[in-house]
Biopython code that builds the backbone (N, CA, C, O; Angstrom):
import numpy as np
from Bio.PDB.StructureBuilder import StructureBuilder

atoms = [
    (1, "MET", "N", (-26.581, -30.483, -3.228)),
    (1, "MET", "CA", (-25.701, -29.328, -3.338)),
    (1, "MET", "C", (-25.334, -29.084, -4.800)),
    (1, "MET", "O", (-24.158, -29.135, -5.160)),
    (2, "SER", "N", (-26.287, -28.831, -5.603)),
    (2, "SER", "CA", (-26.006, -28.591, -7.008)),
    (2, "SER", "C", (-25.467, -27.179, -7.201)),
    (2, "SER", "O", (-25.926, -26.229, -6.568)),
    (3, "GLY", "N", (-24.487, -27.065, -8.088)),
    (3, "GLY", "CA", (-23.946, -25.761, -8.422)),
    (3, "GLY", "C", (-22.950, -25.199, -7.416)),
    (3, "GLY", "O", (-22.460, -24.086, -7.605)),
    (4, "PHE", "N", (-22.639, -25.931, -6.360)),
    (4, "PHE", "CA", (-21.720, -25.423, -5.347)),
    (4, "PHE", "C", (-20.517, -26.349, -5.280)),
    (4, "PHE", "O", (-20.604, -27.447, -4.731)),
    (5, "ASN", "N", (-19.410, -25.914, -5.829)),
    (5, "ASN", "CA", (-18.193, -26.711, -5.858)),
    (5, "ASN", "C", (-17.118, -25.954, -5.075)),
    (5, "ASN", "O", (-16.542, -24.986, -5.573)),
    (6, "ILE", "N", (-16.857, -26.398, -3.860)),
    (6, "ILE", "CA", (-15.913, -25.710, -2.979)),
    (6, "ILE", "C", (-14.497, -25.716, -3.560)),
    (6, "ILE", "O", (-13.762, -24.741, -3.408)),
    (7, "GLN", "N", (-14.112, -26.806, -4.223)),
    (7, "GLN", "CA", (-12.768, -26.882, -4.817)),
    (7, "GLN", "C", (-12.602, -25.823, -5.908)),
    (7, "GLN", "O", (-11.559, -25.179, -6.020)),
    (8, "GLU", "N", (-13.652, -25.661, -6.704)),
    (8, "GLU", "CA", (-13.601, -24.661, -7.774)),
    (8, "GLU", "C", (-13.527, -23.252, -7.192)),
    (8, "GLU", "O", (-12.791, -22.400, -7.690)),
    (9, "MET", "N", (-14.299, -23.019, -6.131)),
    (9, "MET", "CA", (-14.258, -21.709, -5.480)),
    (9, "MET", "C", (-12.879, -21.418, -4.902)),
    (9, "MET", "O", (-12.385, -20.296, -5.013)),
    (10, "LEU", "N", (-12.256, -22.418, -4.288)),
    (10, "LEU", "CA", (-10.921, -22.235, -3.716)),
    (10, "LEU", "C", (-9.889, -21.967, -4.810)),
    (10, "LEU", "O", (-8.997, -21.136, -4.641)),
    (11, "ALA", "N", (-10.016, -22.674, -5.928)),
    (11, "ALA", "CA", (-9.094, -22.461, -7.040)),
    (11, "ALA", "C", (-9.234, -21.040, -7.582)),
    (11, "ALA", "O", (-8.234, -20.389, -7.885)),
    (12, "GLN", "N", (-10.467, -20.558, -7.703)),
    (12, "GLN", "CA", (-10.694, -19.194, -8.175)),
    (12, "GLN", "C", (-10.136, -18.174, -7.180)),
    (12, "GLN", "O", (-9.550, -17.163, -7.568)),
    (13, "ALA", "N", (-10.327, -18.457, -5.905)),
    (13, "ALA", "CA", (-9.808, -17.553, -4.870)),
    (13, "ALA", "C", (-8.286, -17.491, -4.932)),
    (13, "ALA", "O", (-7.703, -16.417, -4.785)),
    (14, "ARG", "N", (-7.638, -18.635, -5.147)),
    (14, "ARG", "CA", (-6.177, -18.666, -5.258)),
    (14, "ARG", "C", (-5.720, -17.856, -6.475)),
    (14, "ARG", "O", (-4.743, -17.111, -6.399)),
    (15, "GLN", "N", (-6.424, -18.004, -7.585)),
    (15, "GLN", "CA", (-6.066, -17.257, -8.792)),
    (15, "GLN", "C", (-6.205, -15.757, -8.552)),
    (15, "GLN", "O", (-5.348, -14.974, -8.960)),
    (16, "GLN", "N", (-7.276, -15.369, -7.897)),
    (16, "GLN", "CA", (-7.490, -13.954, -7.602)),
    (16, "GLN", "C", (-6.401, -13.421, -6.673)),
    (16, "GLN", "O", (-5.914, -12.304, -6.849)),
    (17, "ALA", "N", (-6.025, -14.229, -5.686)),
    (17, "ALA", "CA", (-4.969, -13.812, -4.754)),
    (17, "ALA", "C", (-3.639, -13.646, -5.487)),
    (17, "ALA", "O", (-2.895, -12.705, -5.213)),
    (18, "GLU", "N", (-3.340, -14.546, -6.410)),
    (18, "GLU", "CA", (-2.106, -14.441, -7.189)),
    (18, "GLU", "C", (-2.123, -13.197, -8.065)),
    (18, "GLU", "O", (-1.116, -12.498, -8.174)),
    (19, "LYS", "N", (-3.263, -12.918, -8.688)),
    (19, "LYS", "CA", (-3.377, -11.715, -9.516)),
    (19, "LYS", "C", (-3.182, -10.463, -8.671)),
    (19, "LYS", "O", (-2.516, -9.516, -9.089)),
    (20, "LEU", "N", (-3.773, -10.470, -7.475)),
    (20, "LEU", "CA", (-3.641, -9.320, -6.595)),
    (20, "LEU", "C", (-2.180, -9.118, -6.191)),
    (20, "LEU", "O", (-1.689, -7.989, -6.180)),
    (21, "GLN", "N", (-1.490, -10.199, -5.862)),
    (21, "GLN", "CA", (-0.080, -10.084, -5.476)),
    (21, "GLN", "C", (0.752, -9.542, -6.632)),
    (21, "GLN", "O", (1.623, -8.696, -6.427)),
    (22, "GLU", "N", (0.488, -10.022, -7.840)),
    (22, "GLU", "CA", (1.219, -9.525, -9.002)),
    (22, "GLU", "C", (0.968, -8.038, -9.204)),
    (22, "GLU", "O", (1.889, -7.270, -9.484)),
    (23, "LYS", "N", (-0.293, -7.646, -9.056)),
    (23, "LYS", "CA", (-0.647, -6.240, -9.229)),
    (23, "LYS", "C", (0.030, -5.378, -8.164)),
    (23, "LYS", "O", (0.537, -4.298, -8.468)),
    (24, "MET", "N", (0.041, -5.849, -6.921)),
    (24, "MET", "CA", (0.634, -5.074, -5.845)),
    (24, "MET", "C", (2.154, -4.972, -5.997)),
    (24, "MET", "O", (2.757, -4.010, -5.521)),
    (25, "GLN", "N", (2.775, -5.948, -6.653)),
    (25, "GLN", "CA", (4.211, -5.856, -6.899)),
    (25, "GLN", "C", (4.519, -4.697, -7.839)),
    (25, "GLN", "O", (5.607, -4.122, -7.794)),
    (26, "GLN", "N", (3.558, -4.359, -8.686)),
    (26, "GLN", "CA", (3.759, -3.291, -9.659)),
    (26, "GLN", "C", (3.401, -1.917, -9.102)),
    (26, "GLN", "O", (3.761, -0.895, -9.685)),
    (27, "VAL", "N", (2.697, -1.893, -7.981)),
    (27, "VAL", "CA", (2.276, -0.622, -7.389)),
    (27, "VAL", "C", (3.470, 0.079, -6.756)),
    (27, "VAL", "O", (4.245, -0.528, -6.017)),
    (28, "VAL", "N", (3.604, 1.358, -7.056)),
    (28, "VAL", "CA", (4.606, 2.198, -6.399)),
    (28, "VAL", "C", (3.895, 3.491, -6.014)),
    (28, "VAL", "O", (3.273, 4.145, -6.852)),
    (29, "VAL", "N", (3.994, 3.847, -4.742)),
    (29, "VAL", "CA", (3.369, 5.077, -4.260)),
    (29, "VAL", "C", (4.450, 6.007, -3.737)),
    (29, "VAL", "O", (5.559, 5.589, -3.404)),
    (30, "GLU", "N", (4.090, 7.279, -3.677)),
    (30, "GLU", "CA", (5.000, 8.282, -3.142)),
    (30, "GLU", "C", (4.208, 9.169, -2.198)),
    (30, "GLU", "O", (3.090, 9.583, -2.507)),
    (31, "ALA", "N", (4.787, 9.452, -1.061)),
    (31, "ALA", "CA", (4.140, 10.320, -0.078)),
    (31, "ALA", "C", (5.194, 11.231, 0.528)),
    (31, "ALA", "O", (6.366, 10.873, 0.647)),
    (32, "SER", "N", (4.743, 12.411, 0.905)),
    (32, "SER", "CA", (5.695, 13.348, 1.497)),
    (32, "SER", "C", (5.090, 13.995, 2.732)),
    (32, "SER", "O", (3.888, 13.909, 2.981)),
    (33, "SER", "N", (5.951, 14.640, 3.490)),
    (33, "SER", "CA", (5.521, 15.366, 4.687)),
    (33, "SER", "C", (6.342, 16.650, 4.771)),
    (33, "SER", "O", (7.351, 16.820, 4.087)),
    (34, "GLY", "N", (5.876, 17.533, 5.623)),
    (34, "GLY", "CA", (6.597, 18.793, 5.808)),
    (34, "GLY", "C", (6.662, 19.617, 4.538)),
    (34, "GLY", "O", (7.671, 20.264, 4.256)),
    (35, "GLY", "N", (5.576, 19.591, 3.769)),
    (35, "GLY", "CA", (5.552, 20.375, 2.541)),
    (35, "GLY", "C", (6.557, 19.895, 1.511)),
    (35, "GLY", "O", (7.069, 20.686, 0.719)),
    (36, "GLY", "N", (6.839, 18.604, 1.519)),
    (36, "GLY", "CA", (7.795, 18.036, 0.570)),
    (36, "GLY", "C", (9.205, 17.950, 1.107)),
    (36, "GLY", "O", (10.130, 17.620, 0.366)),
    (37, "SER", "N", (9.386, 18.242, 2.387)),
    (37, "SER", "CA", (10.723, 18.171, 2.987)),
    (37, "SER", "C", (11.252, 16.746, 3.027)),
    (37, "SER", "O", (12.452, 16.516, 2.875)),
    (38, "VAL", "N", (10.341, 15.783, 3.236)),
    (38, "VAL", "CA", (10.704, 14.368, 3.251)),
    (38, "VAL", "C", (9.747, 13.647, 2.309)),
    (38, "VAL", "O", (8.530, 13.796, 2.417)),
    (39, "THR", "N", (10.300, 12.869, 1.390)),
    (39, "THR", "CA", (9.494, 12.107, 0.443)),
    (39, "THR", "C", (9.905, 10.643, 0.511)),
    (39, "THR", "O", (11.091, 10.312, 0.492)),
    (40, "VAL", "N", (8.908, 9.777, 0.592)),
    (40, "VAL", "CA", (9.135, 8.335, 0.673)),
    (40, "VAL", "C", (8.469, 7.675, -0.519)),
    (40, "VAL", "O", (7.322, 7.979, -0.848)),
    (41, "LYS", "N", (9.191, 6.771, -1.165)),
    (41, "LYS", "CA", (8.637, 5.960, -2.242)),
    (41, "LYS", "C", (8.566, 4.528, -1.734)),
    (41, "LYS", "O", (9.533, 4.016, -1.169)),
    (42, "MET", "N", (7.402, 3.872, -1.937)),
    (42, "MET", "CA", (7.161, 2.544, -1.388)),
    (42, "MET", "C", (6.461, 1.679, -2.426)),
    (42, "MET", "O", (5.673, 2.174, -3.231)),
    (43, "ASN", "N", (6.758, 0.374, -2.401)),
    (43, "ASN", "CA", (6.070, -0.525, -3.323)),
    (43, "ASN", "C", (4.850, -1.152, -2.656)),
    (43, "ASN", "O", (4.566, -0.890, -1.487)),
    (44, "GLY", "N", (4.140, -1.973, -3.406)),
    (44, "GLY", "CA", (2.906, -2.580, -2.927)),
    (44, "GLY", "C", (3.091, -3.568, -1.799)),
    (44, "GLY", "O", (2.121, -3.913, -1.124)),
    (45, "GLN", "N", (4.310, -4.036, -1.573)),
    (45, "GLN", "CA", (4.578, -4.913, -0.435)),
    (45, "GLN", "C", (5.039, -4.128, 0.786)),
    (45, "GLN", "O", (5.533, -4.693, 1.761)),
    (46, "LYS", "N", (4.869, -2.829, 0.709)),
    (46, "LYS", "CA", (5.226, -1.913, 1.797)),
    (46, "LYS", "C", (6.725, -1.907, 2.099)),
    (46, "LYS", "O", (7.150, -1.731, 3.240)),
    (47, "GLN", "N", (7.505, -2.105, 1.043)),
    (47, "GLN", "CA", (8.952, -1.980, 1.180)),
    (47, "GLN", "C", (9.324, -0.564, 0.744)),
    (47, "GLN", "O", (8.903, -0.103, -0.317)),
    (48, "VAL", "N", (10.104, 0.110, 1.559)),
    (48, "VAL", "CA", (10.540, 1.458, 1.232)),
    (48, "VAL", "C", (11.589, 1.364, 0.130)),
    (48, "VAL", "O", (12.608, 0.691, 0.281)),
    (49, "LEU", "N", (11.324, 2.048, -0.977)),
    (49, "LEU", "CA", (12.239, 2.040, -2.113)),
    (49, "LEU", "C", (13.234, 3.191, -2.050)),
    (49, "LEU", "O", (14.390, 3.054, -2.450)),
    (50, "SER", "N", (12.764, 4.334, -1.540)),
    (50, "SER", "CA", (13.674, 5.467, -1.403)),
    (50, "SER", "C", (13.128, 6.459, -0.393)),
    (50, "SER", "O", (11.924, 6.535, -0.151)),
    (51, "VAL", "N", (14.045, 7.215, 0.190)),
    (51, "VAL", "CA", (13.718, 8.310, 1.097)),
    (51, "VAL", "C", (14.559, 9.502, 0.650)),
    (51, "VAL", "O", (15.784, 9.420, 0.559)),
    (52, "VAL", "N", (13.873, 10.611, 0.374)),
    (52, "VAL", "CA", (14.573, 11.830, -0.016)),
    (52, "VAL", "C", (14.295, 12.884, 1.048)),
    (52, "VAL", "O", (13.144, 13.174, 1.376)),
    (53, "ILE", "N", (15.378, 13.451, 1.579)),
    (53, "ILE", "CA", (15.273, 14.489, 2.613)),
    (53, "ILE", "C", (15.923, 15.751, 2.060)),
    (53, "ILE", "O", (17.076, 15.743, 1.629)),
    (54, "GLU", "N", (15.160, 16.826, 2.085)),
    (54, "GLU", "CA", (15.688, 18.107, 1.605)),
    (54, "GLU", "C", (16.816, 18.571, 2.530)),
    (54, "GLU", "O", (16.695, 18.464, 3.750)),
    (55, "PRO", "N", (17.904, 19.080, 1.965)),
    (55, "PRO", "CA", (19.060, 19.502, 2.767)),
    (55, "PRO", "C", (18.734, 20.532, 3.847)),
    (55, "PRO", "O", (19.341, 20.513, 4.917)),
    (56, "ASP", "N", (17.790, 21.425, 3.582)),
    (56, "ASP", "CA", (17.460, 22.460, 4.573)),
    (56, "ASP", "C", (16.947, 21.862, 5.874)),
    (56, "ASP", "O", (17.188, 22.413, 6.948)),
    (57, "VAL", "N", (16.239, 20.732, 5.786)),
    (57, "VAL", "CA", (15.710, 20.085, 6.991)),
    (57, "VAL", "C", (16.854, 19.559, 7.840)),
    (57, "VAL", "O", (16.805, 19.629, 9.068)),
    (58, "VAL", "N", (17.873, 19.037, 7.197)),
    (58, "VAL", "CA", (19.027, 18.497, 7.920)),
    (58, "VAL", "C", (19.838, 19.645, 8.534)),
    (58, "VAL", "O", (20.338, 19.537, 9.654)),
    (59, "LYS", "N", (19.958, 20.729, 7.792)),
    (59, "LYS", "CA", (20.744, 21.875, 8.270)),
    (59, "LYS", "C", (20.158, 22.487, 9.531)),
    (59, "LYS", "O", (20.884, 23.059, 10.343)),
    (60, "SER", "N", (18.849, 22.368, 9.695)),
    (60, "SER", "CA", (18.219, 22.976, 10.876)),
    (60, "SER", "C", (18.703, 22.321, 12.163)),
    (60, "SER", "O", (18.677, 22.942, 13.226)),
    (61, "GLY", "N", (19.148, 21.053, 12.071)),
    (61, "GLY", "CA", (19.659, 20.361, 13.250)),
    (61, "GLY", "C", (18.579, 19.835, 14.171)),
    (61, "GLY", "O", (18.888, 19.302, 15.236)),
    (62, "ASP", "N", (17.329, 19.971, 13.791)),
    (62, "ASP", "CA", (16.219, 19.511, 14.624)),
    (62, "ASP", "C", (15.933, 18.038, 14.298)),
    (62, "ASP", "O", (15.099, 17.716, 13.452)),
    (63, "ILE", "N", (16.652, 17.165, 14.998)),
    (63, "ILE", "CA", (16.551, 15.725, 14.740)),
    (63, "ILE", "C", (15.148, 15.204, 15.028)),
    (63, "ILE", "O", (14.631, 14.385, 14.268)),
    (64, "GLU", "N", (14.531, 15.656, 16.095)),
    (64, "GLU", "CA", (13.185, 15.177, 16.434)),
    (64, "GLU", "C", (12.180, 15.535, 15.342)),
    (64, "GLU", "O", (11.318, 14.725, 15.002)),
    (65, "MET", "N", (12.287, 16.739, 14.793)),
    (65, "MET", "CA", (11.390, 17.133, 13.718)),
    (65, "MET", "C", (11.629, 16.254, 12.487)),
    (65, "MET", "O", (10.675, 15.822, 11.840)),
    (66, "LEU", "N", (12.879, 15.992, 12.166)),
    (66, "LEU", "CA", (13.212, 15.144, 11.027)),
    (66, "LEU", "C", (12.660, 13.734, 11.216)),
    (66, "LEU", "O", (12.110, 13.147, 10.285)),
    (67, "GLN", "N", (12.808, 13.201, 12.411)),
    (67, "GLN", "CA", (12.253, 11.879, 12.696)),
    (67, "GLN", "C", (10.736, 11.866, 12.508)),
    (67, "GLN", "O", (10.185, 10.925, 11.935)),
    (68, "ASP", "N", (10.069, 12.905, 12.989)),
    (68, "ASP", "CA", (8.617, 13.005, 12.837)),
    (68, "ASP", "C", (8.216, 13.101, 11.364)),
    (68, "ASP", "O", (7.225, 12.502, 10.945)),
    (69, "LEU", "N", (8.990, 13.857, 10.583)),
    (69, "LEU", "CA", (8.682, 14.002, 9.161)),
    (69, "LEU", "C", (8.854, 12.674, 8.419)),
    (69, "LEU", "O", (8.035, 12.317, 7.572)),
    (70, "VAL", "N", (9.923, 11.950, 8.743)),
    (70, "VAL", "CA", (10.136, 10.642, 8.110)),
    (70, "VAL", "C", (9.005, 9.691, 8.486)),
    (70, "VAL", "O", (8.453, 9.003, 7.627)),
    (71, "MET", "N", (8.666, 9.657, 9.755)),
    (71, "MET", "CA", (7.591, 8.781, 10.214)),
    (71, "MET", "C", (6.272, 9.130, 9.523)),
    (71, "MET", "O", (5.544, 8.237, 9.091)),
    (72, "ALA", "N", (5.967, 10.405, 9.419)),
    (72, "ALA", "CA", (4.718, 10.833, 8.783)),
    (72, "ALA", "C", (4.691, 10.448, 7.306)),
    (72, "ALA", "O", (3.658, 10.008, 6.801)),
    (73, "ALA", "N", (5.807, 10.607, 6.617)),
    (73, "ALA", "CA", (5.864, 10.258, 5.194)),
    (73, "ALA", "C", (5.726, 8.747, 4.994)),
    (73, "ALA", "O", (5.043, 8.304, 4.071)),
    (74, "VAL", "N", (6.366, 7.962, 5.846)),
    (74, "VAL", "CA", (6.254, 6.502, 5.753)),
    (74, "VAL", "C", (4.818, 6.072, 6.029)),
    (74, "VAL", "O", (4.274, 5.239, 5.304)),
    (75, "ASN", "N", (4.205, 6.624, 7.059)),
    (75, "ASN", "CA", (2.817, 6.269, 7.380)),
    (75, "ASN", "C", (1.861, 6.662, 6.255)),
    (75, "ASN", "O", (0.918, 5.929, 5.956)),
    (76, "ALA", "N", (2.101, 7.809, 5.639)),
    (76, "ALA", "CA", (1.254, 8.234, 4.522)),
    (76, "ALA", "C", (1.420, 7.288, 3.331)),
    (76, "ALA", "O", (0.447, 6.984, 2.641)),
    (77, "ALA", "N", (2.640, 6.825, 3.090)),
    (77, "ALA", "CA", (2.876, 5.882, 1.990)),
    (77, "ALA", "C", (2.176, 4.551, 2.273)),
    (77, "ALA", "O", (1.586, 3.952, 1.374)),
    (78, "ILE", "N", (2.244, 4.098, 3.512)),
    (78, "ILE", "CA", (1.560, 2.856, 3.891)),
    (78, "ILE", "C", (0.063, 2.989, 3.648)),
    (78, "ILE", "O", (-0.568, 2.062, 3.140)),
    (79, "GLN", "N", (-0.505, 4.129, 4.006)),
    (79, "GLN", "CA", (-1.934, 4.363, 3.794)),
    (79, "GLN", "C", (-2.271, 4.328, 2.303)),
    (79, "GLN", "O", (-3.307, 3.794, 1.908)),
    (80, "LYS", "N", (-1.397, 4.896, 1.486)),
    (80, "LYS", "CA", (-1.633, 4.881, 0.038)),
    (80, "LYS", "C", (-1.592, 3.458, -0.515)),
    (80, "LYS", "O", (-2.393, 3.109, -1.382)),
    (81, "VAL", "N", (-0.670, 2.637, -0.024)),
    (81, "VAL", "CA", (-0.616, 1.234, -0.455)),
    (81, "VAL", "C", (-1.887, 0.514, -0.027)),
    (81, "VAL", "O", (-2.474, -0.236, -0.807)),
    (82, "ASP", "N", (-2.312, 0.744, 1.215)),
    (82, "ASP", "CA", (-3.553, 0.122, 1.701)),
    (82, "ASP", "C", (-4.748, 0.531, 0.845)),
    (82, "ASP", "O", (-5.591, -0.300, 0.508)),
    (83, "ASP", "N", (-4.816, 1.808, 0.498)),
    (83, "ASP", "CA", (-5.916, 2.294, -0.332)),
    (83, "ASP", "C", (-5.880, 1.642, -1.717)),
    (83, "ASP", "O", (-6.920, 1.274, -2.264)),
    (84, "ALA", "N", (-4.676, 1.504, -2.278)),
    (84, "ALA", "CA", (-4.549, 0.866, -3.586)),
    (84, "ALA", "C", (-4.983, -0.595, -3.517)),
    (84, "ALA", "O", (-5.616, -1.110, -4.439)),
    (85, "MET", "N", (-4.639, -1.249, -2.423)),
    (85, "MET", "CA", (-5.013, -2.653, -2.258)),
    (85, "MET", "C", (-6.526, -2.791, -2.119)),
    (85, "MET", "O", (-7.129, -3.672, -2.732)),
    (86, "LYS", "N", (-7.137, -1.926, -1.320)),
    (86, "LYS", "CA", (-8.590, -1.965, -1.156)),
    (86, "LYS", "C", (-9.284, -1.719, -2.490)),
    (86, "LYS", "O", (-10.274, -2.375, -2.817)),
    (87, "SER", "N", (-8.765, -0.787, -3.241)),
    (87, "SER", "CA", (-9.343, -0.470, -4.544)),
    (87, "SER", "C", (-9.227, -1.673, -5.473)),
    (87, "SER", "O", (-10.179, -2.017, -6.173)),
    (88, "SER", "N", (-8.057, -2.313, -5.477)),
    (88, "SER", "CA", (-7.861, -3.491, -6.319)),
    (88, "SER", "C", (-8.748, -4.638, -5.880)),
    (88, "SER", "O", (-9.344, -5.323, -6.712)),
    (89, "LEU", "N", (-8.836, -4.849, -4.584)),
    (89, "LEU", "CA", (-9.693, -5.915, -4.071)),
    (89, "LEU", "C", (-11.149, -5.663, -4.420)),
    (89, "LEU", "O", (-11.869, -6.577, -4.823)),
    (90, "GLY", "N", (-11.576, -4.422, -4.263)),
    (90, "GLY", "CA", (-12.961, -4.082, -4.570)),
    (90, "GLY", "C", (-13.281, -4.350, -6.023)),
    (90, "GLY", "O", (-14.356, -4.860, -6.339)),
    (91, "GLY", "N", (-12.363, -4.013, -6.910)),
    (91, "GLY", "CA", (-12.569, -4.264, -8.329)),
    (91, "GLY", "C", (-12.578, -5.740, -8.657)),
    (91, "GLY", "O", (-13.347, -6.190, -9.506)),
    (92, "MET", "N", (-11.723, -6.495, -7.986)),
    (92, "MET", "CA", (-11.638, -7.929, -8.260)),
    (92, "MET", "C", (-12.875, -8.666, -7.753)),
    (92, "MET", "O", (-13.319, -9.638, -8.365)),
    (93, "LEU", "N", (-13.425, -8.203, -6.643)),
    (93, "LEU", "CA", (-14.591, -8.886, -6.072)),
    (93, "LEU", "C", (-15.894, -8.419, -6.715)),
    (93, "LEU", "O", (-16.955, -8.997, -6.480)),
    (94, "GLY", "N", (-15.802, -7.366, -7.529)),
    (94, "GLY", "CA", (-16.971, -6.906, -8.259)),
    (94, "GLY", "C", (-18.139, -6.506, -7.374)),
    (94, "GLY", "O", (-19.299, -6.714, -7.729)),
    (95, "GLY", "N", (-17.826, -5.929, -6.219)),
    (95, "GLY", "CA", (-18.894, -5.472, -5.342)),
    (95, "GLY", "C", (-19.561, -6.582, -4.574)),
    (95, "GLY", "O", (-20.613, -6.365, -3.972)),
    (96, "LEU", "N", (-18.983, -7.760, -4.578)),
    (96, "LEU", "CA", (-19.551, -8.893, -3.863)),
    (96, "LEU", "C", (-19.554, -8.601, -2.367)),
    (96, "LEU", "O", (-18.534, -8.183, -1.818)),
    (97, "ASN", "N", (-20.669, -8.813, -1.712)),
    (97, "ASN", "CA", (-20.787, -8.564, -0.291)),
    (97, "ASN", "C", (-20.430, -9.841, 0.459)),
    (97, "ASN", "O", (-21.172, -10.823, 0.427)),
    (98, "LEU", "N", (-19.290, -9.813, 1.132)),
    (98, "LEU", "CA", (-18.817, -11.001, 1.845)),
    (98, "LEU", "C", (-19.049, -10.911, 3.333)),
    (98, "LEU", "O", (-18.498, -11.717, 4.083)),
    (99, "GLN", "N", (-19.842, -9.965, 3.789)),
    (99, "GLN", "CA", (-20.118, -9.862, 5.210)),
    (99, "GLN", "C", (-20.853, -11.116, 5.667)),
    (99, "GLN", "O", (-21.718, -11.641, 4.966)),
    (100, "GLY", "N", (-20.496, -11.572, 6.834)),
    (100, "GLY", "CA", (-21.154, -12.742, 7.391)),
    (100, "GLY", "C", (-20.499, -14.048, 7.012)),
    (100, "GLY", "O", (-20.895, -15.104, 7.504)),
    (101, "LEU", "N", (-19.485, -13.997, 6.129)),
    (101, "LEU", "CA", (-18.796, -15.250, 5.781)),
    (101, "LEU", "C", (-17.691, -15.519, 6.763)),
    (101, "LEU", "O", (-16.992, -16.526, 6.645)),
]
sb = StructureBuilder()
sb.init_structure("model")
sb.init_model(0)
sb.init_chain("A")
sb.init_seg("    ")
for serial, (resi, resn, name, xyz) in enumerate(atoms, 1):
    if name == "N":
        sb.init_residue(resn, " ", resi, " ")
    sb.init_atom(name, np.array(xyz, "f"), 0.0, 1.0, " ", f" {name:<3s}", serial, name[0])
structure = sb.get_structure()
């Protein structure tokens, strides 16, 4: 088994995972719904940092619509974080094909 050191590979994988976590801590995404009526800001750990709701949406009194708008904005922010993570992972792995492992 020349050239194959599992301990070294695990150490490199741990380093890459730590770098990814650090990078994701710095990621902040913003997503909105209802034409900007509800805006959600989220970090790379999928923690909601802020929610902004336009006053006109609240004045309408349509609670179900407001709930749907908040849910849609949160889901869109989650998707953006996932996309950022995939992009970061893809760059870190350098196009390495890990299928079958």
